[in-house]
PATOR-272575 format. One record per residue (C-alpha): residue number from 0; residue in one letter; x, y, z. Coordinates in Angstrom, 2 decimals, always signed. Layout:
BEGIN
<r><resi>NUM</resi><resn>a</resn><c1>X</c1><c2>Y</c2><c3>Z</c3></r>
...
//
This chain:
BEGIN
<r><resi>0</resi><resn>x</resn><c1>+9.30</c1><c2>+2.31</c2><c3>-17.54</c3></r>
<r><resi>1</resi><resn>x</resn><c1>+7.97</c1><c2>+3.52</c2><c3>-20.83</c3></r>
<r><resi>2</resi><resn>x</resn><c1>+4.22</c1><c2>+3.49</c2><c3>-21.17</c3></r>
<r><resi>3</resi><resn>x</resn><c1>+3.55</c1><c2>+3.26</c2><c3>-17.45</c3></r>
<r><resi>4</resi><resn>x</resn><c1>+1.91</c1><c2>+6.25</c2><c3>-15.77</c3></r>
<r><resi>5</resi><resn>x</resn><c1>+4.04</c1><c2>+7.86</c2><c3>-13.09</c3></r>
<r><resi>6</resi><resn>x</resn><c1>+3.05</c1><c2>+6.92</c2><c3>-9.56</c3></r>
<r><resi>7</resi><resn>x</resn><c1>+1.95</c1><c2>+3.40</c2><c3>-10.44</c3></r>
<r><resi>8</resi><resn>x</resn><c1>+3.66</c1><c2>+0.10</c2><c3>-9.72</c3></r>
<r><resi>9</resi><resn>x</resn><c1>+3.58</c1><c2>-3.01</c2><c3>-11.89</c3></r>
<r><resi>10</resi><resn>x</resn><c1>+2.83</c1><c2>-6.34</c2><c3>-10.18</c3></r>
<r><resi>11</resi><resn>x</resn><c1>+2.41</c1><c2>-9.87</c2><c3>-11.51</c3></r>
<r><resi>12</resi><resn>x</resn><c1>-1.09</c1><c2>-10.33</c2><c3>-10.09</c3></r>
<r><resi>13</resi><resn>x</resn><c1>-2.68</c1><c2>-7.12</c2><c3>-11.36</c3></r>
<r><resi>14</resi><resn>x</resn><c1>-1.15</c1><c2>-5.04</c2><c3>-14.11</c3></r>
<r><resi>15</resi><resn>x</resn><c1>-1.09</c1><c2>-1.65</c2><c3>-12.38</c3></r>
<r><resi>16</resi><resn>x</resn><c1>-1.50</c1><c2>-0.50</c2><c3>-8.76</c3></r>
<r><resi>17</resi><resn>x</resn><c1>-1.64</c1><c2>+3.14</c2><c3>-7.74</c3></r>
<r><resi>18</resi><resn>x</resn><c1>+1.24</c1><c2>+4.10</c2><c3>-5.46</c3></r>
<r><resi>19</resi><resn>x</resn><c1>+0.02</c1><c2>+6.08</c2><c3>-2.45</c3></r>
<r><resi>20</resi><resn>x</resn><c1>+3.29</c1><c2>+6.53</c2><c3>-0.56</c3></r>
<r><resi>21</resi><resn>x</resn><c1>+6.93</c1><c2>+5.50</c2><c3>-0.42</c3></r>
<r><resi>22</resi><resn>x</resn><c1>+9.62</c1><c2>+5.72</c2><c3>+2.24</c3></r>
<r><resi>23</resi><resn>x</resn><c1>+12.87</c1><c2>+3.94</c2><c3>+3.12</c3></r>
<r><resi>24</resi><resn>x</resn><c1>+12.73</c1><c2>+1.87</c2><c3>-0.05</c3></r>
<r><resi>25</resi><resn>x</resn><c1>+9.16</c1><c2>+0.71</c2><c3>+0.70</c3></r>
<r><resi>26</resi><resn>x</resn><c1>+6.36</c1><c2>+1.41</c2><c3>-1.79</c3></r>
<r><resi>27</resi><resn>x</resn><c1>+2.78</c1><c2>+1.47</c2><c3>-0.51</c3></r>
<r><resi>28</resi><resn>x</resn><c1>+0.07</c1><c2>+0.59</c2><c3>-3.02</c3></r>
<r><resi>29</resi><resn>x</resn><c1>-3.62</c1><c2>-0.23</c2><c3>-3.12</c3></r>
<r><resi>30</resi><resn>x</resn><c1>-5.53</c1><c2>-2.14</c2><c3>-5.80</c3></r>
<r><resi>31</resi><resn>x</resn><c1>-8.66</c1><c2>-0.63</c2><c3>-7.31</c3></r>
<r><resi>32</resi><resn>x</resn><c1>-10.34</c1><c2>-4.02</c2><c3>-7.67</c3></r>
<r><resi>33</resi><resn>x</resn><c1>-9.02</c1><c2>-5.90</c2><c3>-4.64</c3></r>
<r><resi>34</resi><resn>x</resn><c1>-11.39</c1><c2>-7.88</c2><c3>-2.44</c3></r>
<r><resi>35</resi><resn>x</resn><c1>-11.56</c1><c2>-9.02</c2><c3>+1.16</c3></r>
<r><resi>36</resi><resn>x</resn><c1>-10.81</c1><c2>-6.99</c2><c3>+4.22</c3></r>
<r><resi>37</resi><resn>x</resn><c1>-9.75</c1><c2>-3.37</c2><c3>+3.63</c3></r>
<r><resi>38</resi><resn>x</resn><c1>-5.98</c1><c2>-3.54</c2><c3>+3.20</c3></r>
<r><resi>39</resi><resn>x</resn><c1>-2.94</c1><c2>-2.12</c2><c3>+1.45</c3></r>
<r><resi>40</resi><resn>x</resn><c1>+0.25</c1><c2>-3.58</c2><c3>+0.03</c3></r>
<r><resi>41</resi><resn>x</resn><c1>+3.83</c1><c2>-2.75</c2><c3>+1.00</c3></r>
<r><resi>42</resi><resn>x</resn><c1>+6.63</c1><c2>-3.71</c2><c3>-1.38</c3></r>
<r><resi>43</resi><resn>x</resn><c1>+10.36</c1><c2>-3.65</c2><c3>-0.71</c3></r>
<r><resi>44</resi><resn>x</resn><c1>+13.32</c1><c2>-5.17</c2><c3>-2.54</c3></r>
<r><resi>45</resi><resn>x</resn><c1>+13.52</c1><c2>-7.80</c2><c3>+0.20</c3></r>
<r><resi>46</resi><resn>x</resn><c1>+9.82</c1><c2>-8.74</c2><c3>+0.39</c3></r>
<r><resi>47</resi><resn>x</resn><c1>+6.22</c1><c2>-7.63</c2><c3>+0.49</c3></r>
<r><resi>48</resi><resn>x</resn><c1>+3.27</c1><c2>-7.46</c2><c3>+2.87</c3></r>
<r><resi>49</resi><resn>x</resn><c1>-0.49</c1><c2>-7.14</c2><c3>+2.80</c3></r>
<r><resi>50</resi><resn>x</resn><c1>-1.78</c1><c2>-5.22</c2><c3>+5.86</c3></r>
<r><resi>51</resi><resn>x</resn><c1>-5.35</c1><c2>-4.92</c2><c3>+7.17</c3></r>
<r><resi>52</resi><resn>x</resn><c1>-6.35</c1><c2>-1.30</c2><c3>+7.63</c3></r>
<r><resi>53</resi><resn>x</resn><c1>-8.82</c1><c2>-1.80</c2><c3>+10.50</c3></r>
<r><resi>54</resi><resn>x</resn><c1>-6.53</c1><c2>-3.84</c2><c3>+12.79</c3></r>
<r><resi>55</resi><resn>x</resn><c1>-3.14</c1><c2>-2.88</c2><c3>+11.30</c3></r>
<r><resi>56</resi><resn>x</resn><c1>-2.18</c1><c2>-6.55</c2><c3>+11.33</c3></r>
<r><resi>57</resi><resn>x</resn><c1>-0.37</c1><c2>-8.32</c2><c3>+8.51</c3></r>
<r><resi>58</resi><resn>x</resn><c1>-2.58</c1><c2>-10.60</c2><c3>+6.43</c3></r>
<r><resi>59</resi><resn>x</resn><c1>+0.59</c1><c2>-11.94</c2><c3>+4.86</c3></r>
<r><resi>60</resi><resn>x</resn><c1>+4.19</c1><c2>-10.77</c2><c3>+4.94</c3></r>
<r><resi>61</resi><resn>x</resn><c1>+7.70</c1><c2>-11.79</c2><c3>+4.10</c3></r>
<r><resi>62</resi><resn>x</resn><c1>+9.11</c1><c2>-8.33</c2><c3>+4.78</c3></r>
<r><resi>63</resi><resn>x</resn><c1>+12.13</c1><c2>-8.18</c2><c3>+7.04</c3></r>
<r><resi>64</resi><resn>x</resn><c1>+11.15</c1><c2>-7.23</c2><c3>+10.60</c3></r>
<r><resi>65</resi><resn>x</resn><c1>+12.60</c1><c2>-3.71</c2><c3>+10.39</c3></r>
<r><resi>66</resi><resn>x</resn><c1>+10.68</c1><c2>-2.82</c2><c3>+7.21</c3></r>
<r><resi>67</resi><resn>x</resn><c1>+7.49</c1><c2>-4.32</c2><c3>+8.61</c3></r>
<r><resi>68</resi><resn>x</resn><c1>+7.85</c1><c2>-2.16</c2><c3>+11.73</c3></r>
<r><resi>69</resi><resn>x</resn><c1>+8.26</c1><c2>+0.93</c2><c3>+9.52</c3></r>
<r><resi>70</resi><resn>x</resn><c1>+5.13</c1><c2>+0.01</c2><c3>+7.55</c3></r>
<r><resi>71</resi><resn>x</resn><c1>+3.04</c1><c2>-0.59</c2><c3>+10.69</c3></r>
<r><resi>72</resi><resn>x</resn><c1>+4.24</c1><c2>+2.65</c2><c3>+12.33</c3></r>
<r><resi>73</resi><resn>x</resn><c1>+3.38</c1><c2>+4.58</c2><c3>+9.15</c3></r>
<r><resi>74</resi><resn>x</resn><c1>-0.04</c1><c2>+2.89</c2><c3>+8.91</c3></r>
<r><resi>75</resi><resn>x</resn><c1>-0.88</c1><c2>+3.77</c2><c3>+12.50</c3></r>
<r><resi>76</resi><resn>x</resn><c1>-0.19</c1><c2>+7.44</c2><c3>+11.77</c3></r>
<r><resi>77</resi><resn>x</resn><c1>-2.30</c1><c2>+7.38</c2><c3>+8.59</c3></r>
<r><resi>78</resi><resn>x</resn><c1>-5.05</c1><c2>+4.86</c2><c3>+9.32</c3></r>
<r><resi>79</resi><resn>x</resn><c1>-7.90</c1><c2>+7.29</c2><c3>+8.57</c3></r>
<r><resi>80</resi><resn>x</resn><c1>-6.31</c1><c2>+8.28</c2><c3>+5.24</c3></r>
<r><resi>81</resi><resn>x</resn><c1>-5.86</c1><c2>+4.60</c2><c3>+4.34</c3></r>
<r><resi>82</resi><resn>x</resn><c1>-9.53</c1><c2>+3.95</c2><c3>+5.10</c3></r>
<r><resi>83</resi><resn>x</resn><c1>-10.52</c1><c2>+6.88</c2><c3>+2.88</c3></r>
<r><resi>84</resi><resn>x</resn><c1>-8.32</c1><c2>+5.59</c2><c3>+0.04</c3></r>
<r><resi>85</resi><resn>x</resn><c1>-9.90</c1><c2>+2.14</c2><c3>+0.39</c3></r>
<r><resi>86</resi><resn>x</resn><c1>-13.35</c1><c2>+3.70</c2><c3>-0.11</c3></r>
<r><resi>87</resi><resn>x</resn><c1>-12.07</c1><c2>+5.74</c2><c3>-3.06</c3></r>
<r><resi>88</resi><resn>x</resn><c1>-10.57</c1><c2>+2.61</c2><c3>-4.61</c3></r>
<r><resi>89</resi><resn>x</resn><c1>-13.86</c1><c2>+0.69</c2><c3>-4.25</c3></r>
<r><resi>90</resi><resn>x</resn><c1>-15.65</c1><c2>+3.57</c2><c3>-5.99</c3></r>
<r><resi>91</resi><resn>x</resn><c1>-13.05</c1><c2>+3.67</c2><c3>-8.79</c3></r>
<r><resi>92</resi><resn>x</resn><c1>-11.82</c1><c2>+7.07</c2><c3>-7.67</c3></r>
<r><resi>93</resi><resn>x</resn><c1>-8.36</c1><c2>+8.59</c2><c3>-7.71</c3></r>
<r><resi>94</resi><resn>x</resn><c1>-6.39</c1><c2>+7.60</c2><c3>-4.64</c3></r>
<r><resi>95</resi><resn>x</resn><c1>-4.78</c1><c2>+10.32</c2><c3>-2.57</c3></r>
<r><resi>96</resi><resn>x</resn><c1>-1.05</c1><c2>+10.33</c2><c3>-1.81</c3></r>
<r><resi>97</resi><resn>x</resn><c1>-0.20</c1><c2>+9.92</c2><c3>+1.85</c3></r>
<r><resi>98</resi><resn>x</resn><c1>+2.73</c1><c2>+11.59</c2><c3>+3.60</c3></r>
<r><resi>99</resi><resn>x</resn><c1>+5.73</c1><c2>+9.24</c2><c3>+3.89</c3></r>
<r><resi>100</resi><resn>x</resn><c1>+7.32</c1><c2>+8.14</c2><c3>+7.16</c3></r>
<r><resi>101</resi><resn>x</resn><c1>+10.21</c1><c2>+10.41</c2><c3>+8.05</c3></r>
//
């Protein structure tokens, strides 16, 4: 991972996404220049998901059911922090790390 700032994840669609949390092999990221409903991305070796922040519903997902349940439980606990990070991302600010699911 030479040349890539720590705490960021590479993705095919957009070169770099800030990582805001990780737990149980799941990495939570948010794009700085993403559009549409406020949402975040969850990536796992077995799939990925895009989750709306306001309703905590998947916009798209191919995550296994167990990992999706972990992501949704985590998001429910940290919904306000996710909303704040969405606003920071829209303003080009530095996103805040969020406590992982334990």
